[in-house]
C-alpha positions as CSV (number, residue, x, y, z in Angstrom):
1,M,-19.9,-30.1,3.5
2,A,-18.8,-26.6,4.5
3,D,-20.1,-23.5,2.6
4,Y,-16.5,-22.4,2.0
5,D,-13.0,-23.7,2.0
6,L,-11.6,-20.6,3.6
7,A,-13.1,-17.7,5.6
8,I,-11.1,-14.6,6.2
9,I,-11.9,-12.0,8.9
10,G,-10.3,-8.6,8.0
11,G,-10.1,-6.7,4.7
12,G,-6.7,-5.1,5.1
13,L,-3.8,-5.9,2.8
14,N,-3.0,-9.2,4.5
15,G,-6.7,-10.3,4.3
16,V,-7.3,-9.4,0.7
17,S,-3.9,-10.8,-0.4
18,I,-4.7,-14.2,1.1
19,A,-8.2,-14.0,-0.5
20,R,-6.6,-13.4,-3.9
21,D,-4.0,-16.1,-3.6
22,A,-6.5,-18.7,-2.3
23,A,-9.2,-18.0,-4.9
24,G,-6.6,-18.2,-7.6
25,R,-5.7,-21.7,-6.4
26,G,-9.2,-22.9,-6.7
27,L,-10.5,-22.5,-3.1
28,R,-13.9,-21.3,-2.2
29,V,-13.2,-18.1,-0.3
30,I,-15.3,-15.6,1.6
31,L,-13.9,-12.4,3.3
32,F,-15.6,-10.3,5.9
33,E,-14.6,-6.7,6.6
34,Q,-16.5,-4.8,9.3
35,G,-15.8,-1.4,7.7
36,D,-14.2,-0.5,4.4
37,L,-11.4,-2.4,2.7
38,G,-8.1,-1.0,3.7
39,G,-9.8,1.3,6.1
40,A,-7.3,1.1,8.9
41,A,-3.5,0.5,8.9
42,S,-3.4,-0.7,5.3
43,S,-4.1,2.9,4.1
44,A,-1.6,4.5,6.5
45,T,1.6,2.8,5.5
46,P,4.8,4.7,4.5
47,R,3.7,3.9,0.8
48,L,7.1,2.4,0.0
49,V,8.0,-0.7,-2.0
50,H,11.7,-1.0,-1.2
51,G,14.5,-3.1,0.0
52,D,14.9,-1.0,3.2
53,L,18.4,0.4,3.5
54,S,18.3,0.3,7.3
55,V,18.1,-3.5,7.2
56,L,21.6,-3.6,5.7
57,E,23.0,-2.0,8.8
58,R,21.7,-5.1,10.7
59,R,23.3,-7.3,8.1
60,G,20.0,-8.6,6.8
61,F,21.4,-9.1,3.3
62,W,19.1,-12.0,2.4
63,R,16.0,-10.0,3.6
64,V,17.0,-7.0,1.5
65,R,17.6,-9.2,-1.6
66,R,14.3,-10.9,-1.2
67,A,12.5,-7.5,-0.8
68,L,14.2,-6.1,-3.8
69,A,13.1,-9.2,-5.8
70,E,9.5,-8.5,-4.6
71,R,9.9,-4.9,-5.7
72,G,10.6,-6.2,-9.2
73,T,7.5,-8.4,-9.0
74,W,5.3,-5.5,-8.0
75,L,6.6,-3.4,-11.0
76,K,5.5,-6.2,-13.3
77,I,2.1,-6.9,-11.8
78,A,1.0,-3.5,-10.7
79,P,2.8,-0.9,-12.9
80,H,0.0,1.6,-12.5
81,L,0.1,1.5,-8.7
82,V,3.8,1.1,-8.1
83,R,6.0,3.8,-9.5
84,P,9.8,4.0,-9.6
85,M,11.3,7.1,-7.9
86,R,14.8,8.4,-7.2
87,F,15.5,8.7,-3.4
88,A,18.0,11.3,-2.2
89,I,19.9,11.2,1.1
90,P,21.5,14.5,1.9
91,S,24.8,14.0,3.7
92,H,24.6,15.4,7.3
93,S,27.9,15.8,9.2
94,D,26.3,14.7,12.5
95,E,24.9,11.4,11.2
96,R,26.1,8.4,9.2
97,P,29.4,9.2,7.6
98,P,29.3,9.6,3.8
99,W,31.6,6.6,3.1
100,L,29.2,4.3,5.1
101,V,26.1,5.5,3.1
102,R,27.9,5.2,-0.2
103,A,29.1,1.7,0.7
104,G,25.6,0.7,1.7
105,L,24.2,1.9,-1.6
106,L,26.8,0.1,-3.6
107,L,25.8,-3.1,-1.8
108,Y,22.1,-2.2,-2.4
109,D,22.8,-2.0,-6.1
110,R,24.6,-5.4,-6.1
111,L,21.6,-7.1,-4.3
112,T,19.2,-5.7,-6.9
113,R,18.3,-7.9,-9.9
114,R,18.4,-6.3,-13.3
115,N,15.1,-4.4,-13.7
116,G,15.9,-1.2,-15.6
117,L,16.1,1.1,-12.6
118,P,19.2,3.4,-12.6
119,P,21.9,2.6,-10.0
120,S,22.9,4.8,-7.1
121,A,25.0,7.9,-7.6
122,T,26.7,10.7,-5.6
123,I,25.5,14.2,-6.6
124,D,26.6,17.7,-5.9
125,I,23.4,19.3,-4.8
126,T,24.8,22.8,-5.0
127,H,24.3,22.3,-8.8
128,H,21.4,19.9,-8.8
129,P,17.6,20.4,-8.5
130,V,17.6,18.2,-5.5
131,G,19.4,20.9,-3.6
132,N,17.1,23.8,-4.3
133,A,14.8,23.0,-1.4
134,L,17.6,22.2,1.1
135,K,19.6,24.3,3.5
136,R,22.9,25.5,2.2
137,P,25.2,23.5,4.5
138,F,24.3,20.4,2.5
139,G,26.7,20.0,-0.5
140,T,26.5,16.3,-1.2
141,A,23.6,13.8,-1.5
142,F,23.3,10.2,-2.5
143,E,20.7,9.1,-5.0
144,Y,19.3,5.6,-5.4
145,S,16.2,3.9,-6.9
146,D,13.2,2.5,-5.1
147,C,9.4,2.6,-5.5
148,V,6.3,4.2,-4.0
149,V,2.9,2.7,-4.0
150,D,-0.7,3.8,-3.6
151,D,-1.3,1.5,-0.6
152,A,-5.1,2.0,-0.4
153,R,-5.7,1.3,-4.0
154,L,-3.4,-1.7,-3.8
155,V,-5.8,-3.2,-1.3
156,I,-8.8,-2.5,-3.5
157,L,-7.4,-3.9,-6.7
158,T,-6.2,-7.0,-4.8
159,A,-9.7,-7.5,-3.5
160,L,-11.1,-6.9,-7.0
161,D,-8.8,-9.5,-8.5
162,A,-9.8,-12.0,-5.7
163,A,-13.5,-11.3,-6.5
164,E,-13.0,-11.9,-10.2
165,R,-11.4,-15.2,-9.4
166,G,-14.5,-16.3,-7.3
167,A,-13.9,-14.9,-3.8
168,V,-16.9,-13.4,-2.0
169,I,-16.0,-10.0,-0.5
170,R,-18.4,-8.6,2.1
171,T,-17.8,-5.2,3.5
172,G,-19.9,-3.8,6.4
173,A,-19.9,-7.4,7.7
174,R,-18.7,-8.2,11.2
175,C,-18.0,-11.7,12.5
176,V,-19.3,-11.8,16.1
177,R,-18.8,-15.5,17.0
178,A,-16.8,-18.4,15.7
179,D,-17.2,-22.0,16.9
180,R,-14.5,-24.5,16.1
181,T,-15.0,-28.2,15.6
182,D,-13.8,-30.0,12.5
183,I,-15.1,-27.0,10.6
184,W,-15.7,-23.3,11.6
185,R,-19.2,-22.1,12.2
186,L,-19.4,-18.3,12.0
187,A,-22.1,-15.9,13.0
188,V,-21.9,-12.7,11.0
189,V,-23.8,-9.5,11.2
190,D,-23.8,-8.5,7.5
191,R,-25.2,-4.9,7.1
192,G,-27.7,-5.4,9.8
193,H,-28.7,-9.0,9.0
194,R,-27.4,-11.9,11.0
195,R,-26.3,-14.9,9.0
196,A,-24.4,-18.1,9.6
197,I,-21.8,-19.7,7.4
198,T,-19.4,-22.6,7.7
199,A,-15.8,-22.9,6.5
200,R,-13.1,-25.6,6.5
201,A,-10.4,-23.1,7.6
202,L,-10.3,-19.6,9.1
203,V,-7.9,-16.6,8.8
204,N,-7.7,-13.9,11.5
205,A,-6.3,-11.0,9.5
206,T,-7.8,-8.2,11.6
207,G,-4.6,-6.1,12.1
208,G,-4.9,-4.0,15.2
209,W,-7.9,-6.0,16.3
210,T,-6.2,-9.3,16.1
211,S,-5.9,-9.9,19.9
212,M,-9.4,-8.7,20.6
213,V,-10.9,-10.9,17.9
214,A,-8.9,-13.9,19.1
215,E,-10.2,-13.5,22.7
216,T,-13.8,-12.4,22.1
217,V,-14.8,-13.9,18.8
218,L,-12.6,-17.0,18.4
219,R,-12.1,-17.6,22.1
220,Q,-8.5,-18.4,21.5
221,K,-5.3,-17.3,23.3
222,P,-4.2,-14.0,21.7
223,P,-0.8,-13.8,20.1
224,A,2.2,-12.5,22.0
225,A,2.3,-9.1,20.4
226,G,1.8,-5.4,21.2
227,A,0.1,-2.7,19.2
228,I,2.1,-0.1,17.4
229,Q,0.8,3.2,16.0
230,I,2.4,4.5,12.8
231,S,1.8,8.1,11.8
232,Q,2.6,10.5,9.0
233,I,1.8,14.2,8.2
234,I,0.8,15.8,5.0
235,V,1.8,19.4,4.3
236,R,1.8,21.7,1.3
237,R,4.4,20.8,-1.3
238,L,7.9,21.7,0.0
239,F,9.9,21.0,-3.2
240,E,9.6,20.9,-7.0
241,S,11.9,17.9,-7.4
242,D,10.3,14.5,-8.0
243,D,12.8,12.8,-5.7
244,V,11.8,11.3,-2.3
245,Y,14.1,12.8,0.4
246,V,15.5,10.4,3.0
247,F,16.5,12.3,6.2
248,Q,18.7,10.9,8.9
249,H,17.1,12.3,12.1
250,S,19.1,13.0,15.2
251,D,17.9,9.7,16.8
252,G,19.3,7.7,13.8
253,R,15.9,6.9,12.3
254,L,15.3,7.5,8.6
255,I,12.5,9.9,7.8
256,F,11.0,10.1,4.3
257,A,9.5,13.2,2.6
258,S,7.7,12.2,-0.6
259,P,5.8,14.1,-3.3
260,F,2.1,13.4,-2.6
261,E,-0.9,14.0,-4.9
262,R,0.8,16.7,-6.9
263,D,0.4,19.6,-4.5
264,F,1.5,18.1,-1.2
265,T,4.4,16.4,0.7
266,L,4.0,13.3,2.8
267,I,6.5,13.2,5.8
268,G,6.8,10.1,7.9
269,T,7.0,8.0,9.9
270,A,6.7,8.3,13.6
271,T,5.9,5.2,15.7
272,H,5.1,4.4,19.3
273,P,3.3,1.7,21.3
274,F,-0.4,2.1,21.3
275,K,-3.2,1.3,23.8
276,G,-6.9,1.8,23.1
277,D,-9.4,1.2,20.3
278,P,-7.6,0.7,16.9
279,G,-10.7,2.3,15.3
280,I,-10.0,5.6,17.0
281,V,-6.5,6.7,16.3
282,A,-5.3,10.2,16.8
283,M,-1.7,11.4,16.1
284,P,-0.1,12.8,19.2
285,A,1.2,16.4,19.1
286,A,4.7,15.0,20.1
287,D,4.7,12.9,16.9
288,V,3.7,15.9,14.7
289,S,6.5,17.9,16.3
290,Y,9.0,15.1,15.8
291,L,8.3,14.9,12.0
292,C,8.4,18.7,11.7
293,E,11.7,18.8,13.5
294,A,13.1,16.2,11.1
295,A,12.0,18.2,8.1
296,N,13.4,21.5,9.5
297,R,16.9,20.0,9.9
298,Y,17.1,19.8,6.1
299,F,14.5,22.0,4.3
300,R,14.9,25.7,3.9
301,E,11.1,26.2,4.3
302,R,10.2,25.6,7.9
303,V,7.4,23.2,8.7
304,E,5.3,24.0,11.8
305,P,2.6,21.9,13.3
306,T,0.1,24.5,12.1
307,D,1.2,23.8,8.5
308,V,-0.1,20.2,8.7
309,V,-3.0,19.7,6.3
310,R,-3.8,16.2,7.5
311,T,-2.4,13.5,9.7
312,V,-2.4,9.8,8.7
313,S,-2.3,7.1,11.4
314,G,-3.0,3.4,11.8
315,V,-2.4,0.7,14.3
316,N,-1.0,-2.8,13.7
317,L,0.6,-5.5,15.8
318,A,4.3,-6.1,16.3
319,Q,5.9,-9.1,18.0
320,D,8.4,-6.8,19.7
321,P,6.6,-3.4,20.3
322,A,9.6,-2.2,22.5
323,Q,11.5,-1.7,19.2
324,R,8.9,0.7,18.0
325,R,8.9,-0.7,14.5
326,L,7.1,-3.3,12.4
327,T,9.2,-6.0,11.0
328,R,8.6,-6.4,7.3
329,D,7.8,-10.1,7.5
330,G,5.1,-9.7,10.0
331,A,3.8,-12.7,11.9
332,L,2.2,-15.9,10.7
333,V,0.9,-18.5,13.1
334,V,-0.9,-21.7,12.1
335,D,-2.9,-23.7,14.5
336,A,-3.9,-27.1,13.0
337,R,-4.5,-29.4,15.8
338,R,-6.0,-32.8,15.2
339,R,-9.8,-32.8,14.7
340,R,-9.8,-29.1,14.8
341,A,-10.3,-26.9,11.7
342,P,-7.2,-24.9,10.8
343,L,-6.7,-21.4,12.1
344,I,-4.2,-18.9,10.6
345,T,-3.4,-15.8,12.5
346,I,-1.5,-13.2,10.4
347,F,-0.5,-9.6,11.4
348,G,2.0,-6.9,10.7
349,G,4.5,-6.8,7.9
350,D,5.1,-4.2,5.2
351,V,3.6,-3.7,1.8
352,T,6.7,-4.9,-0.1
353,I,6.4,-8.5,1.2
354,S,2.6,-8.7,1.4
355,R,2.2,-10.8,-1.7
356,L,4.8,-13.3,-0.6
357,R,3.4,-13.3,2.9
358,A,0.0,-14.3,1.6
359,E,1.5,-16.9,-0.6
360,R,3.2,-18.5,2.3
361,A,0.0,-18.4,4.4
362,V,-2.1,-20.2,1.8
363,S,0.6,-22.7,1.2
364,R,0.4,-23.7,4.8
365,L,-3.0,-25.1,4.0
366,T,-1.8,-27.5,1.3
367,P,-2.0,-30.5,3.7
368,F,-5.8,-29.9,4.0
369,Y,-6.8,-29.1,0.5
370,P,-5.9,-30.0,-3.0
371,M,-4.9,-26.8,-4.7
372,S,-3.0,-25.5,-7.7
373,P,0.6,-24.2,-7.5
374,R,1.7,-20.7,-6.5
375,W,0.7,-18.2,-9.1
376,T,0.5,-14.6,-7.9
377,A,4.0,-13.5,-8.9
378,G,3.2,-13.8,-12.6
379,A,-0.4,-12.5,-12.6
380,V,-1.1,-8.7,-13.0
381,L,-3.6,-6.9,-10.9
382,P,-6.6,-5.4,-12.7
383,G,-5.5,-2.7,-15.1
384,G,-1.8,-3.6,-14.9
385,D,-1.3,-5.3,-18.2
386,F,1.4,-2.9,-19.5
387,A,5.1,-2.5,-18.8
388,W,5.9,0.0,-16.0
389,Q,8.3,1.8,-18.5
390,R,5.2,2.6,-20.6
391,F,3.2,4.5,-18.0
392,D,3.6,7.8,-19.8
393,D,2.6,6.1,-23.0
394,E,-0.6,4.9,-21.4
395,V,-1.3,8.5,-20.3
396,D,-0.8,9.7,-23.9
397,V,-3.2,7.0,-25.1
398,V,-5.9,8.1,-22.6
399,R,-5.5,11.7,-23.6
400,D,-5.9,10.8,-27.2
401,R,-9.0,8.9,-26.6
402,W,-10.7,11.2,-24.1
403,R,-9.5,14.6,-25.3
404,F,-11.3,16.6,-22.7
405,L,-8.9,15.3,-20.0
406,A,-6.1,17.5,-18.9
407,E,-2.8,15.8,-18.3
408,P,-2.9,15.8,-14.5
409,Q,-6.4,14.3,-14.6
410,A,-5.3,11.6,-17.1
411,R,-2.3,10.7,-14.9
412,R,-4.4,10.3,-11.8
413,L,-6.9,8.1,-13.7
414,V,-4.2,5.9,-15.2
415,A,-2.5,5.6,-11.9
416,A,-5.8,4.5,-10.3
417,Y,-7.3,2.3,-13.0
418,G,-4.6,1.5,-15.5
419,S,-5.8,-0.1,-18.7
420,R,-9.3,-0.5,-17.3
421,L,-10.1,3.2,-17.5
422,S,-12.6,2.5,-20.2
423,A,-14.8,0.8,-17.6
424,V,-15.0,4.2,-15.8
425,L,-15.2,6.7,-18.7
426,G,-16.9,4.5,-21.3
427,E,-17.6,6.3,-24.6
428,A,-17.7,9.8,-23.2
429,T,-16.8,12.5,-25.6
430,S,-17.0,15.4,-23.2
431,R,-16.9,16.1,-19.5
432,A,-20.7,16.5,-19.5
433,D,-21.1,12.9,-20.5
434,L,-19.7,11.8,-17.2
435,G,-22.5,13.3,-15.1
436,P,-22.2,15.7,-12.2
437,T,-18.9,16.9,-10.9
438,F,-17.6,17.1,-7.4
439,G,-14.6,19.3,-7.1
440,P,-12.3,19.8,-10.1
441,E,-11.8,16.1,-10.9
442,L,-14.4,13.6,-9.5
443,T,-17.4,12.8,-11.7
444,G,-20.6,10.9,-11.3
445,A,-19.4,8.2,-13.7
446,E,-16.3,7.5,-11.5
447,V,-18.4,7.5,-8.4
448,R,-20.9,5.0,-9.8
449,Y,-18.0,2.8,-10.9
450,L,-16.5,2.9,-7.4
451,M,-19.8,2.1,-5.8
452,T,-20.8,-0.8,-8.1
453,T,-17.3,-2.4,-8.7
454,E,-15.0,-1.3,-5.8
455,W,-17.3,-1.6,-2.7
456,A,-17.4,2.2,-2.0
457,R,-20.3,3.0,0.3
458,F,-19.6,6.4,1.9
459,P,-17.9,9.6,0.7
460,D,-14.8,8.9,2.8
461,D,-14.3,5.6,1.0
462,I,-13.8,7.5,-2.2
463,L,-12.2,10.7,-0.9
464,W,-9.5,9.1,1.2
465,R,-9.0,5.5,0.0
466,R,-10.1,5.1,-3.7
467,S,-8.5,8.5,-4.2
468,K,-7.1,11.3,-2.1
469,L,-9.4,14.0,-3.6
470,G,-10.5,14.9,-0.1
471,L,-7.4,17.0,0.1
472,T,-8.7,19.5,-2.3
473,M,-12.5,19.1,-2.2
474,S,-14.7,21.8,-0.6
475,Q,-17.3,21.0,2.0
476,A,-20.1,22.0,-0.4
477,D,-18.8,19.4,-3.0
478,R,-18.5,16.8,-0.2
479,D,-22.1,17.4,0.7
480,A,-23.1,17.1,-2.9
481,L,-21.2,13.9,-3.2
482,A,-22.9,12.4,-0.2
483,A,-26.3,13.3,-1.6
484,F,-25.4,11.8,-5.0
485,M,-24.2,8.5,-3.4
486,A,-27.4,8.3,-1.3
487,S,-29.4,8.7,-4.5
488,V,-27.4,5.9,-6.3
489,C,-28.1,3.5,-3.4
């Protein structure tokens, strides 16, 4: 008998979503991640949960409707991570005509199921806060509703839910060999120790490493796909509005400028085919200039490459890299030959469809295992057991219980941990009860929680994935954090 029903290589969003789904259906699951969960492309997404207006131009009406239905699901199961926003498209005379944009938004509204989000509208930005940051030639904009998500925390909480349902999550564990008979026999280097495990089925969910793992570890033919790099830039906040701006660039692509971590703006995305090691990804100067140029067509305040505080890049696979975009469905390939243990290869796809993509992948194993029905659409992620409309009420409850928290701090903590914040702060009555501080917000209590519960091992795991506090933390505080984490270990 095999040790596990399902082994998963790769701890990005696809891998942890499959682990959660399979564990919840009663399978014995183990997941191996060579670095940190969500440490690559899954923490470098556009951070959007949306129907994707551009798909309407290609007449993908069913795809948009399905994505909008998933958007509603995410609002129900992860209200702390997925937040509704208003998106504003300034009308540019050189791009899509206003009537076409307006017609597309009306159709977008019709494809949306009732979920409490306001419909699209046409606004005069000469008398609207949305227009304050824009150049004066823009007089009209179109607003509509969609959502943004903390992609890295979505990965972590999905893995946490999988673990609470019985899945074994191993970070710092690299699968170096997989032999296939009627079961899979895996050799894994787990934090310096070599171990062997067996599994009845295997998932290759290694993102940008998919082809390399297929060839060198599984000794299988790699999928017909090419690597795509997706990049964004972070600059100081360019506008006071809470809207996400959608720009029509001169090449027809849509560029998003989003409020980011209170004091910053995230601008993206730029994509191009990628060659090299997916673990070493640098954003080319041409991509930085491309995004700065897009912003400068619309914003009053110019954005220069020297204004970039941080770049965010990741690599994933696409079945058609010549298009320079990742299709939202991604790719799912099942190899289930006779007398050979099943192999699932999954890569690509966007955040919005990730839950549904994992559900379909696990369902492909039903001929091999008895398992319970599909369930993830109705089960909240850890900390998400409140209605999304009550997010501000949750913040008020937190401030009433832990009175030493300022509102910005309370909002960050609720957005990260939701109703499970008591597991982090406990019965603290003052900031001093939470231990040492690192920068203005991070405390020893939160660091301990992240290390013991959320697989954080190094400072970067906390500063750039469990949070984005690295944007404002000094080097001295980072050094103190590293020393504290070493002492906890």
